[in-house]
C-alpha positions in Angstrom: 143.8 214.8 71.8 144.8 212.0 74.0 143.1 211.6 77.4 144.6 211.1 80.8 144.8 207.3 80.9 143.5 207.1 84.5 140.3 209.0 83.7 139.1 207.2 80.5 135.5 206.3 80.9 134.3 203.4 78.7 130.8 202.1 78.2 130.6 198.4 77.2 127.2 197.7 75.8 125.3 194.7 74.6 122.6 196.0 72.2 120.0 193.9 70.7 118.7 190.4 71.5 122.1 188.8 71.7 122.1 186.6 74.9 125.9 185.9 75.2 127.9 188.3 77.3 131.0 186.4 78.4 133.2 188.3 75.8 131.9 191.6 76.9 132.5 190.8 80.5 136.1 189.7 79.7 136.7 193.0 77.9 135.2 195.0 80.7 137.4 193.3 83.3 140.5 193.8 81.1 139.7 197.5 80.7 139.2 197.9 84.5 142.5 196.1 85.1 144.1 198.6 82.7 142.9 201.4 84.9 139.8 202.6 82.9 136.5 203.4 84.5 134.1 200.9 82.9 130.3 201.0 82.8 128.8 197.7 81.6 125.1 197.8 80.5 124.2 194.2 80.7 122.3 192.2 78.1 119.4 193.2 75.8 119.9 196.9 75.6 117.9 199.0 73.2 119.7 201.7 71.2 118.0 204.3 73.4 119.3 202.6 76.6 122.8 202.6 75.2 122.5 206.3 74.1 121.2 207.3 77.5 123.9 205.5 79.4 126.6 207.0 77.2 125.3 210.5 77.8 124.5 210.1 81.5 127.9 208.6 82.2 129.7 211.1 80.0 131.9 208.4 78.5 134.7 208.9 76.0 134.6 205.4 74.6 131.6 203.3 73.6 132.3 199.6 73.0 129.5 197.7 71.4 129.6 193.9 71.6 127.4 192.2 69.1 127.2 188.5 68.2 123.7 188.4 66.8 124.3 189.8 63.3 122.3 193.0 64.0 125.3 195.3 63.9 124.4 197.0 60.6 121.0 198.1 62.1 122.0 198.8 65.7 125.4 200.5 65.4 124.5 203.4 63.1 121.4 204.1 65.2 123.5 204.2 68.4 126.3 206.4 66.9 123.8 208.8 65.4 121.9 209.1 68.7 125.0 209.7 70.8 126.3 212.3 68.4 122.8 214.0 68.4 123.1 214.2 72.2 126.4 216.2 71.8 129.1 213.6 72.4 130.7 214.3 69.1 134.2 213.3 70.0 133.3 209.8 71.3 135.5 206.9 70.2 133.3 204.0 68.9 134.5 200.4 69.0 132.7 197.3 67.9 133.6 193.8 68.8 132.1 190.4 68.0 131.1 188.3 65.1 131.4 190.9 62.3 131.9 189.7 58.7 134.8 191.4 56.9 132.5 192.7 54.2 130.5 194.7 56.9 133.5 196.5 58.4 133.8 199.2 55.8 130.2 200.2 56.2 130.5 200.3 60.0 133.6 202.5 59.7 131.7 204.8 57.2 129.0 205.3 59.8 131.5 206.3 62.5 133.0 203.2 64.0 136.7 203.8 64.7 137.8 200.2 65.1 136.3 196.7 64.8 137.7 193.9 66.9 136.9 190.5 65.7 137.5 187.1 67.4 141.2 186.6 67.9 141.9 190.3 68.8 144.0 190.4 72.0 142.8 192.2 75.1 146.1 194.2 75.0 145.2 195.3 71.5 142.0 196.8 72.7 143.6 198.4 75.7 146.3 200.0 73.6 143.9 201.2 71.0 141.8 203.0 73.6 144.9 204.5 75.3 146.1 205.9 72.0 142.8 207.1 70.6 140.4 208.1 73.5 139.5 211.7 73.4 140.1 214.0 76.4 137.1 215.1 78.5 136.8 217.6 81.3 
């Protein structure tokens, strides 16, 4: 079910030891400019911190920005934790340096879309508008 575009809540998170957040900040600003409510976690978030933020903020979308190469370890743990907390209809997006061969495994664990370098901001916005679940 599609959500009211003005009420879409998106968590943009930087899990792991990755110290580069310019891309995540650019995405967060683009999503705000598109009318979404955006919560940005900042750098060096543990999976537990991301899970807690998603639950506390009752987000519909979790966007994980990972450049460190730890996506195969962090993403499944975060998705499992968020679902365990009852947010079963959450849209999970991953962006960053993700090798093509890792994308099928990420999708198998629950990632809906992976945006790699070169994806446009408009692509991300449109994907969220089309696929974000409704929340009360």
